[in-house]
C-alpha positions in Angstrom: 0.1 0.0 0.0 1.5 3.3 -0.9 1.7 6.2 1.4 -0.7 8.1 -0.3 -3.6 5.3 -0.1 -3.1 4.8 3.5 -4.9 8.1 4.6 -7.6 7.1 2.2 -8.0 3.8 3.5 -8.2 4.9 7.2 -10.7 8.1 5.9 -13.1 5.4 4.7 -12.5 3.1 7.7 -13.9 5.9 9.9 -16.5 6.6 7.5 -17.8 3.5 7.5 -17.5 2.9 11.3 -19.4 6.5 12.0 -22.3 6.1 9.4 -23.2 2.4 10.7 -23.3 4.0 14.1 -25.2 6.7 13.4 -27.5 4.1 11.1 -28.0 1.7 14.1 -28.7 4.5 16.7 -31.3 5.7 14.4 -32.9 2.9 13.3 -32.7 2.0 17.2 -34.6 5.4 17.9 -37.0 4.9 15.0 -38.3 1.7 16.2 -38.4 2.4 19.9 -40.2 5.8 20.1 -44.1 5.2 19.9 -46.8 7.9 19.5 -47.1 10.3 22.6 -50.5 10.7 23.9 -51.5 14.1 25.2 -54.8 14.6 27.3 -56.4 17.9 28.0 -59.4 18.3 29.8 -61.9 18.2 26.7 -59.4 17.0 24.0 -56.7 14.1 23.3 -53.8 14.4 20.8 -51.9 11.5 19.7 -48.6 12.4 17.7 -45.0 11.3 17.5 -42.6 13.8 19.3 -40.3 15.4 17.2 -37.1 13.6 17.8 -38.9 10.4 16.3 -39.0 11.7 13.3 -35.5 13.5 13.3 -33.6 10.4 14.2 -34.1 8.9 10.9 -32.3 12.0 9.4 -29.7 10.2 11.5 -30.5 7.1 9.7 -30.5 8.9 6.6 -27.2 10.7 7.2 -25.2 7.5 8.0 -26.2 5.7 4.8 -25.8 8.8 2.4 -22.0 8.9 4.1 -21.7 5.0 3.1 -22.8 6.1 -0.3 -19.8 8.0 -0.8 -17.3 5.2 -0.1 -15.9 3.6 -3.1 -18.6 1.0 -3.6 -20.0 -0.7 -6.7 -22.6 1.6 -8.3 -25.6 -0.4 -7.5 -24.3 -0.9 -3.9 -24.5 3.1 -3.6 -27.9 3.3 -5.2 -29.4 1.0 -2.8 -28.0 3.0 -0.1 -29.2 6.2 -1.4 -32.9 4.4 -2.2 -32.8 3.7 1.6 -31.8 6.9 2.9 -34.5 8.4 0.6 -37.1 5.9 2.3 -35.9 6.7 5.7 -36.6 10.2 4.7 -40.1 9.7 3.9 -40.6 7.5 7.0 -39.6 10.2 9.0 -41.8 13.2 7.3 -44.5 10.4 8.0 -43.4 10.4 11.5 -43.3 14.1 11.7 -46.7 14.8 9.9 -48.7 12.2 11.9 -51.4 13.3 14.3 -54.7 12.7 15.8 -56.5 14.9 17.4 -60.1 14.5 18.9 -61.7 17.7 20.5 -65.3 19.0 21.3 -65.9 19.9 17.9 -64.7 16.6 16.0 -61.9 14.6 15.2 -58.8 15.4 12.8 -56.3 12.8 11.5 -53.6 14.2 9.5 -50.6 12.1 7.5 -48.2 12.8 5.2 -51.0 12.2 2.3 -53.1 14.6 3.7 -55.8 15.5 6.5 -59.1 14.2 7.2 -61.4 16.1 9.5 -65.1 15.2 10.5 -67.2 16.3 13.2 -69.1 13.8 15.9 -72.4 14.0 14.2 -71.0 12.7 10.9 -69.8 9.3 13.1 -72.2 6.6 13.5 -70.3 4.1 15.2 -66.8 3.7 17.0 -65.7 0.0 17.6 -62.5 -1.2 18.8 -61.0 -4.7 17.1 -57.9 -6.1 18.5 -55.2 -2.9 18.3 -57.5 -1.3 15.7 -60.1 1.6 16.5 -62.6 1.5 13.3 -65.1 4.6 12.8 -67.8 4.3 10.5 -69.1 7.4 9.1 -72.7 8.3 8.2 -72.3 8.1 4.4 -71.0 4.4 5.0 -67.4 5.2 4.7 -64.9 3.8 7.1 -62.0 5.2 8.9 -59.1 2.5 10.5 -56.9 4.2 12.9 -54.0 2.0 14.3 -53.6 1.8 18.1 -50.8 -1.2 18.0 -47.9 1.1 18.6 -49.9 2.3 22.3 -49.4 1.1 25.7 -52.5 -0.5 27.0 -53.0 2.5 29.2 -53.0 4.7 26.2 -55.0 2.4 23.9 -57.7 2.8 26.7 -57.7 6.5 27.0 -58.6 6.9 23.1 -60.9 4.2 22.5 -63.1 5.3 25.6 -62.9 9.1 24.7 -63.5 8.7 20.9 -66.4 6.2 22.0 -67.9 8.4 24.1 -67.7 11.5 22.0 -69.4 9.2 19.1 -71.9 7.9 21.2 -72.5 11.6 22.9 -73.1 13.1 19.1 -75.3 10.3 18.3 -77.6 10.8 20.8 -77.1 7.4 22.7 -75.3 9.0 25.3 -78.1 10.8 26.9 
């Protein structure tokens, strides 16, 4: 090995170790964080904390750094695609929000926002780790509660079921 290639090899090893560490930490944090349930006097909010989306930036940064190493083109493209997918997952985490207040319910995701007043809902039923909402027009919305703790799941389902019951006149 020539004297000139030794610093380059060391630099690549440092980049490999650092980017691998960033990727592992980022993926661990991404998988470990669940949505945060915030209870207000008359409302609930279910959203991921800010760092849940930003940790994915660590993963993407780590994968992008790996893509700059001297790797075959196919490997660099695969790493770049993985970094882009992780960025999309981070954006999804940052935009995800469910809010239920006295006026109605709003579900915000990366694809858009759905809002409807309680009077438009006819039923709310819990099946396993999902909450299914039926609307008067026959459409259904399913909310996944899989990442919530059992206590949070109960709080969300009871609040929404109570609001639907009150709005339809069954709670009186």
